[in-house]
C-alpha positions, 0 to 999 in steps of 0.5 A: 500500500502506497501512502502519499506524503505532501512536500509540506509535511516533509518540510514540517518534519524536517523543520521540527527535527532541525529545531529539536537538535539545537541543544545537541548541536550546541553541546557537540560544538562545545565538545569539539572546541574543548577536545585536545585533538581535532581534524579539519578539512573542506571539499567543494560541493554544488548547492543550487547550481553554485560552488560552495564548500563543505567544511568538516571538523571532527574528533574520534566521536564527533563530526560537524559538517557545515556548508559555506560559500567561502573556502577560506577563513570566512567560511571556517570562522562561520561555524565558530569551532576552529577559531576557538579551538586550542588543541592540536589541529590535524589538517592538510597543510592548507595555509589558512589553517595556520592563521589559527592560534593552536598547535598544528599537525599535518595529515599523512593521508593527504601526504600519501595522496599527494605523493601518489599523484606526483608519482602517477601523473608526473612519474616522480620516482622520489615521490614513490620512495617517500610514500613507501618511507611514510608507510614503513614508518607507520608500520614501525610505529604501530608494531612498537606500540605507544612507547611514550605512554608506557610507564617505566619505573626508571623514568618515573617522576620522583615523589615531591619533596616533603617541604610544604612551603616550597614553590615551583615545579617538581624536579624531573630526572635527566631522563624524564625531561626529554621523555616529557618533551617528546610526549608533549 
């Protein structure tokens, strides 16, 4: 049995769902801003016959997609996530991302795609070698485990001195100091 549903009914249901998600969207936005690591990217889309940009910010548990007419900072700022973010932003090395006051990390998936293009389209042998190197590094890191987070008794922080009025940081061993820098 077919049921006919009017376009107006579908529009009303969509509007009701949209309005009901406002609190969720605000909470998700705040969680993205507060996260320690966030990924960002954008891709071109067609909206009503015009070129727009679909901006993406995500963590391992949240993703926010939002379209905008502009690709650059105006588009990225329109949602207000990246401009307020203070953690590590993973991205594709696109220059406007560096306008934001956060730590930056580059996405190796983008590097691998760019190297693949350089090898396939420009026949650059060095690009293939660099791609292989990145993949080998990834395997080595995955095979070794996360050695920076493995607790080792010889690298533990010494207990704080029993002087309650002493100010400042807890002293680190000569071995612990470079380990803490690598972890950071």
